N, C-alpha and C positions, 0 to 999 in steps of 0.2 A: 204307165204312171199317169197321175193327173197333170194338168198343165203346170201347176206349181211344182210338183215333184220333178218334172222334166227340166224346169228352169233352175230350181234351187238345189235340188238334191244330186248327189253323186251317183254315177252308175256303179254297179257292184264291181269291186276290184279296182276302182280308180285310185291312183297313187295319192298319198297324203301330201307329199312334198312337190317341189318343182313349180310352185306358182302360188297364187293367193289362197288363203285358207277357205274352207267351206263357208265360214261365217262372213268373211270379207266378200266372197262371191255373192252370198245372199244379200249383202248390203247394196250390191250393184244391180239388183234386179230392177228392170224397167217396169214401173207400174205395179209391182207386187212387193210391198214393203215387208221386210222380215219383222217378226213379232218378238216382243219381250214377254216371256211367259213365266208366271209364278206357278209352280206345280206343287200343291200342298199334299202331304201325306202324314197322317198322325201315327202311322206304324209302317215303316218303309223298308225294313230289312228283307231282301229277296229270299232269305233262307227261312223266313217266318210265314210265308204264304203268298197267295196270288197278288195281293196289293203291292207288295214290294217288287215282285217280278214285273208288274205292269209299269211301275214308275221307272225302273231301271231301263227297260227296253224302249218304252215310249220316249223318254227323255233323250236317249241316244239318237233315235231316228228323227225326232223333231230338230235336233241340232244339225243332223246331216242334211236336212232340208233347208238349212240356212238361218234358222231362228236361234235366239238366245233363250236358254231355259235355266231358271234358278229353282232348284228343288228345295223346298222348305219343309223340314220334317222333324219329328220327335223321335225319342228312343223307342225301339232299336233303330238307329239312324239308317237311312237308305245307303246302299252300296251302288255307286254309279260307275259306269264304264269310263275309261281314260284313253287318251290317244291324241295324236297331233290333229286329227280331224274333229276333235270334240272340245276345242277351246271355248266354245260358247256355252258349255255346261258347267254348272257350279252347284254346290250344296251349302245351304244355310241351316245351321242347327238351331232349333227352337226348343230348348230342353224342357221336359216335364220333370217331375220328381222321380220318374222311373220306378214306380212302386212295385212293378212285377218282374224286376230283373232277377236273373239267377246270380248267385245261389240263394238269395233271400227274398223270394216273392212275398208280397203282402207285408212289406216291411213298414216300420214306423220311422219316418225321417227324424233326424236330429233337429233341434230348435234352430240351429244356424243355417239349415237348408231352406227355411221358409223365406220367400222373397216378397210375396204380395198376397192379396186375398184369393187369387186364383189357386195358389198352392194350398191355402187353407181349405178351399172348396174341394180340391182334388183328394186330400187326405180324409176329410170328413165323409165324402161319398164312398171311399173305399171302406172306411170303418163301418158304414151302414150296409155293407154288402153290395155296394154299387160299383159300376165300371165307369170312371169319370173321364177317360181319355178323349173320346170324341168331343165332349162338351168343352173341357178345359183347353184342348188344343185349338178348338175353333175360336175361343176367346183370346188366346195368345196370338193366334194368326191374325185376327182382325186388328188387334192393337199394333202388331208389327206392320201390316200392310197399310194401315192408315198413316203411320209414321213415315212411310216411304211412298206416299202418293206421287204418281207421275213416273215411277220407276218401271211400271209394267203396263202392257197393253191389254193383258188378259190374265185372269186368275183361274186356275183349273184345280178344283178340289177333288181329291181321290177318296170319295165316300166317307168323309168326316161327318157331314150332315149335322153339324152342331149349330146351336142358336147364334153363335158368334159370326157365322157367315151370312146371316140375313142382313139386309140393308147395305150400307156403303162399305165396301172393302177396298176402295181406291181404284178399281177397274172393273170392267164387266166380268161376270162370274159364269163359268161352265162347270158342271159337276158330273163326275162319273159315278154311277151306281152299278156295281158289278152284278148284284142281285139283291133283293130285299132280305135283310137279316131276319125278318119275320118268318121266312121259310125255315131257316135254321132253328129258330125258336120253337116252331110247331113240331118239327121232327124230334127235337130233344124232349119236348113235353110228351109226345106220343111214346117215346122210349122210356120215360121215367117210370120206376117200379113202385114208388110210394109217394105219399103226399109231401113228405119232407123234401124229396128230390124235386118234385114239381114246384114247390115253393122256392127252392134254390134256383131253378131254371128261370122262373119268373123274375126273381131279383136280378139275375145276371143280364137278362134281356130287356129290362125296363127301359133302357135308353132307346128302344125302338119307337116309343111314343114320341120322343123328341124328333127322331129321324123322320117319322111320318109327317109331323107338322112342318118341319123344314122342307122336306121334299116337295110338298104341295105348293110352296111359295117360290121355288127356284125357277128362274127364267129359262134355263136350257139344261137338259139332262142327257148325258151320253150313257149308253149301255152297250154290252158286248155281244148281245144275241137277241133274236126275235123273241125267244122264250122269256128272257129277263125283261124285255120291254113290256110284255103282257103282264108279268108278275108285278112290275112297278106300277102299272096302271091299276091292277086289281087290288094289290095289297097296300100300296101307299097312297092311292087316290090321286096320282099325278095325271094331269090332262094328257091324252094320247098324243096330241100334236106338239107337245114339248119334250117328248122322249125320242131320241134318235139312236139308231143302231150303228155302231162302228165296231166291226169285228176286230178282235186282237189276234195274235198269232204266235207262232213258234220262231225261235231264232234258227232259221233253216241253214245258216252257215255252220253253226255249232251242232245242232241236231240233224245229222246227215248220215247216210249209210257209210259203212267202212268195212269192206269184206275182210280186212286183215284182223278184225276182232272176232275171235272164234265164238260160235254159239255154244252155250252149255245145254246139253240135252235135258229136256224136262223143265227148264227154268221159266217161271212166270214172274213178271215184275209188276209192281203197282206202287203208286204214291198215295199215302193215306195218313191222316191223323187217326190213330188207332181207335179211340173210343168216342169219336164224334159220329153220332148215328148217321148224319148226312152222308158220310163217306162210304158206308156199307161194307166195311172191312169184315165184319163178323159173318156176312153172307159168303164172302170169298173164302174165308177159313173153312166154313162148312162145305163149300163147293170143292175145295182142295181135297178134303177127306174123301169125297165121292170120286174125284178124278183119280186118286191114287189106287183105287181098286182096279182100274184099267191100265194106268200108267204108274207103276210103283216108283219110278224115278222122278215123278213130278214134285217140284218144290217151289216155294214162293219166297221172293225177296221183296220186302216192304221198305220203301224209302220213307222213313218216319221213326218216331220214338217207340221203343218196345214198351208195351203196357205191363205193369207189375200186377195189376188186378183189373177187374171189370169184365165186360162181356167178351172181348177178344181173347184175353188171357184165359178165361174160363172155357171158351170154345176150343182153344189150342190144347188145353189139358183134357177136355172131354173126348176129343178125337185122337189124342195121342200124337200130336203134330209138332211137339217141341223141336225135334231135329229136322223138320221139313219146312220150317218158317224161320227166316232170318230177317232181322231189322237192321238197317244201316242209317246213320244220321251224321250230319256234318261233313258230307263228302263234297268235293269240288265239282264244278260244272263238268270238267272233262271226265271225272270218275263217274258222274251220273250218266253222261251220254254213253260211255262204254258199257255201263251196267245195262242200260236199255238195249243197246246193240247186242249184248251177249244173250239176251232172252229169246227163247223161241216164241213167246207170246207176251204181249203187254195187256193189262186188264185195268179197266176203270169200272169198279163195282158200285159207284155212288148212287144214292137214292135221288139225288138232285145235284145239278151243277148249273151255275150261271153261264159258264162257257166250257171249261175243262181244258186248261193248258196241258195237263199230263197226257190227254188224248192226242192233242195236236203235236206235242213233242215226240211222243212215241211213233206216231204216224210219219213224222218228218225223218226219223231214222230208218224208215222202211221196216220197222217191226210190226208184225200183224197184230191187230187189236180185237179184243173182246170187250164190249162196252154195253152198259145198260142204256135204256132210253129215257133216263131221268133228266128232266129239265131240258137244257140246251145241248146235251151230249149228241143227239142225232144231227143237229145242225153242224157240228164239228166233224163227227165220225163218218157221217154219210150213210148211204143205204146199206141195209143188211145184205151180206153176200157179195157186195161190190167193193166196198172200201173197208169193211169191218164185219164182224159178226155181232149183231145186236140182240140183246135179251132184256126182258122186263126187269125193272129195279126190284130189289128185295126178294128175288127168286133164286135160291141157291141151286136148285135142280137145273134151271136153265143156264146158269153160269157154268155149272159143271159140264153140261152137254156141249156148250160152246168151246170151253177150254179143251175138252177131250177130243173134239172134232179137229181143232187146229193142231194139237200135239201129234195127232195121228195122220196128218195129211200135209207132207212137205210142199207139194205143189200148190195147195190152197194158201199156205203161209206165204210163199213167194208172190203169188198173184195179189193177195190182199195187201201185202207190204208195199209193193210197187204202186198200186192204185192209191193207197193211203198217202204216200209221200206226194204223189202228183196232185192230190186234192189239196193238201196243205200249201204247196207251191202256188196253186191257182188262187186260193181264197184267203189264206190265213198267214200273212207275214207281217212283221212289225213295220216294214216300210209302208205297206198299204194302210195299216192302222194309223200311222202318223199323218199320212195324206188326208185321210177322212177326218181326223181330229182337227187338223188345221182348217179345213173347210168350215167346220162348226165354230171354231174360234172366230173366223172372219165374219160369219153371220152374226155372232154375238156382238162383235165390235161395231158392225154396221147398224145393228138394232139399237145398241146403246147410244150411238151418235144421233140416230133418228129420234130416239126417245128424249134425249136432251133438248133437241130443237123443239119438240112438241111441248115439253114442260116450260121451256122459256116463253113460248107464245101464250101459255096459260098464266104466267106470272103477273100479278097485279103490280101497279106502279111502285108500291113500297118495297118490292123485292122479295116478299114472302110468298112461297108457293101457294097457289090456290087450293091445291089438294095435296095431302101427304102421300108419298110414294107407297104403293101397295106393299112393297117388300120391306118397309121400315122395320128395323130390328128393335126389340124391347131394350130398355136400359140395361147395362151390363149385369150387375149382380142381382138387381131387383127382378130381372126377367126370369131367373132360374128358380122355379119352385122345387121344393125338395122332392116331390114325387116324380119330377122329370129327370133326376140325376141318379136314381138308384139303379145299380147294375152289378163285381166278379164273384164267382163261386169258387172258394178255396178248395172245395171238395172235388171239383171236376177239372180244373185247369189252372196252370200258372202261365200266363201269356209270355211268349218269347220276346 
């Protein structure tokens, strides 16, 4: 552990009772003051994707290091862990109009639901085919944080990248960018089959123009892999010296081997959003058809929503795989872990990943992995033949060969499974992620203090700053040009 971790954080398995709480012990640290952290997330439900998982696990481990964390989020609201050792963790709901909620996504709110001009902006953006949530959440968050000036030592934004977070938010700002959404945009454009679909994709992803502009003006950016760091530099134009890698990880206590869970012969498991091209599920469906010529009992369980139409549904029908592919959704953490444990092989077929939590979690259970080399996946999965079998992204034949090899070789499965778990334990845990994140918080706080002193020395006698801060934000609603807030595609997705 880091010095801070060893001083403030509990050792694994330490009892919660019988003495001062973790937060109280954190308050007693000599020379290392615990931090008051505002953790922002505009979409935080851990069952809706990686951002929610990040907030849930990082917030827990930050509190276990002795800090106070207030998660500030919009719908779907974050789900946070609870326990006697987590008294320093809290949730503040910062509601949007929740325009994409089920069962009525893309709804029109009633007149009584409107509270202010931000609500009007949110609805107007949706009506023009846009995705307003990053912008409107950032504006609400800035208003909320300014009203609570002095409550926080650091503000940590989880990839909102909205105009509202430029300028003064009441405390130094650190931002996590998991990977540039421009990568997703390009992959969906490449997969679009006609001009109407391409136009729809461009509308959906128009908010990336705002995110580029905001990212370039951020003082400190965290990301989850070296691959994502380079993508942020190349795609968003952020200076390389302002982007810092802090690897995230798996919950290795939950995702762990359990010999009492029987393996199901031929079972392959994957986690995927069915018709998001980035996830590469259509290539795995094609690979499964090839695998079943050698292993007739091979079948796939997908953790995700079953598609009713689109490329994946068409591929399943084309290859006659209706009975060989099962989709499961809404399962508990324990059910998910047992599902992964029950598989002979786990697979990550993605064309690109900024980190790949599914890879780390599968490896943590000791389940052998076949994964592509898209994006940061090799950083997580490790060398081909040592901790996984690695294949090129978008290559159904290579996927089939890797899956067939593992299904037919029990000794290789055992060796790769054990090596994969050991790799995760060494490099990819949430405790390590929290320690690395706190180090960046302290740098940001120290830099802000130094910057305040420098600006004070430049201040003329009248008290007006000699120069405006570089990161000054535009005035609230005047700053938001219509072209910057256009972004959802009702034909392709209803966000959860």
